[in-house]
SESE-899315 format. One line per field, with one value per residue (C-alpha): x, y, z; residue number from 1; residue in three letters. Coordinates in Angstrom, 3 decimals, always signed. Layout:
BEGIN
c1: (X/...)
c2: (Y/...)
c3: (Z/...)
seq: (NUM/...)
type: (ALA/...)
This chain:
BEGIN
c1: (+262.286/+265.120/+267.281/+264.690/+264.380/+268.144/+268.205/+265.632/+267.452/+270.809/+269.305/+267.615/+270.901/+272.645/+270.037/+270.415/+274.211/+274.019/+271.565/+273.882/+276.809/+274.802/+273.773/+277.392/+278.590/+275.970/+276.893/+280.606/+279.773/+278.601/+278.268/+279.926/+277.296/+278.222/+275.672/+276.070/+274.736/+275.285/+276.663/+277.499/+279.479/+282.843/+285.603/+287.503/+284.533/+282.136/+282.230/+280.877/+279.900/+279.612/+278.452/+280.345/+279.323/+281.434/+279.125/+281.898/+283.240/+286.757/+288.326/+289.264/+292.643/+292.458/+289.563/+289.481/+286.906/+287.152/+284.227/+282.843/+281.095/+278.330/+277.019/+273.382/+273.540/+274.745/+278.255/+281.364/+282.649/+285.635/+286.926/+288.505/+289.850/+288.678/+290.497/+288.065/+291.052/+290.246/+286.754/+286.578/+284.213/+280.724/+281.414/+280.118/+282.370/+281.707/+284.154/+284.274/+286.002/+286.451/+286.333/+288.294/+286.854/+283.580/+280.236/+277.870/+274.832/+276.410/+276.698/+273.772/+275.077/+278.076/+279.089/+281.452/+283.327/+285.923/+287.677/+291.424/+292.127/+290.164/+292.618/+292.083/+293.106/+291.193/+289.554/+289.642/+290.519/+287.102/+285.087/+284.423/+282.783/+280.975/+279.533/+278.859/+275.456/+274.876/+272.294/+271.859/+270.086/+271.108/+269.552/+272.644/+272.219/+274.911/+275.223/+277.601)
c2: (+313.724/+312.117/+315.197/+317.540/+315.243/+315.522/+319.317/+319.906/+317.903/+319.482/+322.996/+322.207/+320.908/+324.104/+326.268/+324.229/+324.532/+328.295/+328.679/+326.692/+328.939/+332.053/+330.528/+329.606/+333.126/+334.701/+332.433/+333.236/+336.841/+335.659/+337.735/+338.323/+338.284/+340.061/+339.974/+341.744/+339.000/+340.349/+343.368/+342.642/+344.326/+342.705/+343.216/+345.303/+347.351/+346.102/+342.771/+342.560/+339.137/+338.762/+335.894/+336.050/+333.943/+333.691/+332.955/+333.594/+330.613/+331.582/+331.230/+334.485/+334.124/+337.527/+339.906/+343.029/+345.793/+349.389/+350.030/+353.405/+353.348/+355.901/+356.965/+357.562/+361.117/+359.827/+361.180/+359.197/+357.682/+355.940/+354.047/+350.604/+348.000/+344.504/+341.485/+338.719/+336.534/+333.790/+333.027/+329.775/+329.656/+328.447/+328.543/+330.581/+331.724/+333.510/+336.277/+338.247/+341.548/+343.511/+347.292/+348.471/+351.481/+351.408/+351.371/+349.088/+351.156/+354.181/+352.417/+353.163/+351.865/+350.537/+351.269/+349.118/+351.959/+349.989/+346.644/+347.341/+343.618/+341.358/+338.679/+335.362/+333.588/+335.190/+337.778/+341.437/+343.850/+345.545/+342.278/+342.314/+345.753/+345.119/+341.807/+343.025/+342.287/+343.403/+342.746/+342.813/+340.660/+343.072/+346.450/+348.034/+348.640/+347.452/+349.212/+348.603)
c3: (-5.088/-3.210/-3.665/-2.111/+0.889/+1.467/+1.157/+3.902/+6.604/+5.657/+5.758/+9.091/+10.514/+9.359/+11.111/+14.315/+14.177/+13.600/+16.490/+18.749/+17.796/+18.661/+22.001/+22.762/+21.856/+24.142/+27.052/+26.709/+27.619/+31.057/+34.183/+37.493/+40.237/+43.469/+46.280/+49.606/+51.820/+55.328/+57.180/+60.821/+63.594/+64.322/+66.872/+64.313/+63.071/+60.420/+58.576/+55.023/+53.655/+49.885/+47.690/+44.389/+41.402/+38.271/+35.331/+32.794/+30.853/+31.981/+35.406/+37.079/+38.797/+40.515/+41.047/+43.171/+43.406/+44.527/+46.876/+47.877/+51.258/+51.783/+55.192/+56.170/+54.749/+51.381/+51.930/+51.035/+54.265/+52.669/+49.677/+49.895/+47.482/+48.425/+46.989/+46.007/+45.009/+42.495/+41.206/+39.191/+36.206/+37.056/+40.796/+43.726/+46.565/+49.860/+50.728/+53.993/+54.698/+57.915/+57.671/+60.728/+62.520/+60.574/+62.371/+60.416/+61.411/+59.737/+56.346/+54.032/+50.713/+48.816/+45.255/+43.204/+41.536/+39.576/+39.193/+39.489/+38.925/+36.583/+35.496/+33.742/+30.530/+27.665/+29.969/+28.972/+31.783/+31.728/+31.685/+35.441/+35.296/+31.997/+33.258/+36.813/+38.347/+41.939/+44.622/+48.372/+50.936/+53.704/+54.548/+52.949/+49.213/+46.766/+43.409/+40.549)
seq: (1/2/3/4/5/6/7/8/9/10/11/12/13/14/15/16/17/18/19/20/21/22/23/24/25/26/27/28/29/30/31/32/33/34/35/36/37/38/39/40/41/42/43/44/45/46/47/48/49/50/51/52/53/54/55/56/57/58/59/60/61/62/63/64/65/66/67/68/69/70/71/72/73/74/75/76/77/78/79/80/81/82/83/84/85/86/87/88/89/90/91/92/93/94/95/96/97/98/99/100/101/102/103/104/105/106/107/108/109/110/111/112/113/114/115/116/117/118/119/120/121/122/123/124/125/126/127/128/129/130/131/132/133/134/135/136/137/138/139/140/141/142/143/144)
type: (MET/HIS/LEU/SER/ARG/MET/VAL/VAL/PRO/VAL/ALA/PHE/ALA/PHE/VAL/LEU/ALA/ALA/GLY/GLY/ALA/VAL/ALA/GLN/GLU/ALA/SER/SER/ALA/GLY/ALA/LEU/ASN/ILE/GLU/LEU/ASN/GLU/VAL/THR/PRO/SER/GLN/LYS/GLY/CYS/LYS/LEU/THR/PHE/VAL/ALA/GLY/ASN/ALA/PHE/VAL/GLN/ASN/LEU/SER/LYS/VAL/SER/PHE/GLU/PHE/VAL/ILE/PHE/ASP/GLN/LYS/GLY/LEU/VAL/GLU/ARG/MET/ALA/VAL/LEU/ASP/PHE/ARG/ASP/LEU/PRO/ALA/GLY/LYS/THR/LYS/VAL/ARG/GLN/PHE/ASP/LEU/PRO/GLY/THR/ASN/CYS/GLU/ALA/VAL/LYS/SER/LEU/LEU/ILE/ASN/ASP/ALA/PRO/ALA/CYS/VAL/GLY/ASP/GLY/VAL/GLU/GLY/ASP/ALA/CYS/MET/LYS/GLY/LEU/LYS/THR/GLY/SER/LYS/SER/PRO/VAL/GLU/LEU/LYS/GLY)
């Protein structure tokens, strides 16, 4: 009788530990959330404001994205690499970029085409694109 009472709690503890390991493994995958928050005219052209959230467990020491800018007709207006610099794990940062010579009203959508830099200890080079989640609070659509 006493032996069977000991087996149940040990087995239950093992199941809890295994479940915790699975939950930890799933959370280490994480995500990189990039939201286009605002598109506004600037003295140089058009200013893009992004909210970037690093939900990975690792710090990112350098992140850059190759953006494709589409006009109102759906044609490629230009491509640009924007440097989001460092994005600490579990933190949210606001990044702003001026696109010289670009009329904001002519921009219909943006596409994150690639991540030329996705650097951090223990971070694979393709992690930023694999974990990418995009959204927009502006009239300009952001796809990834």
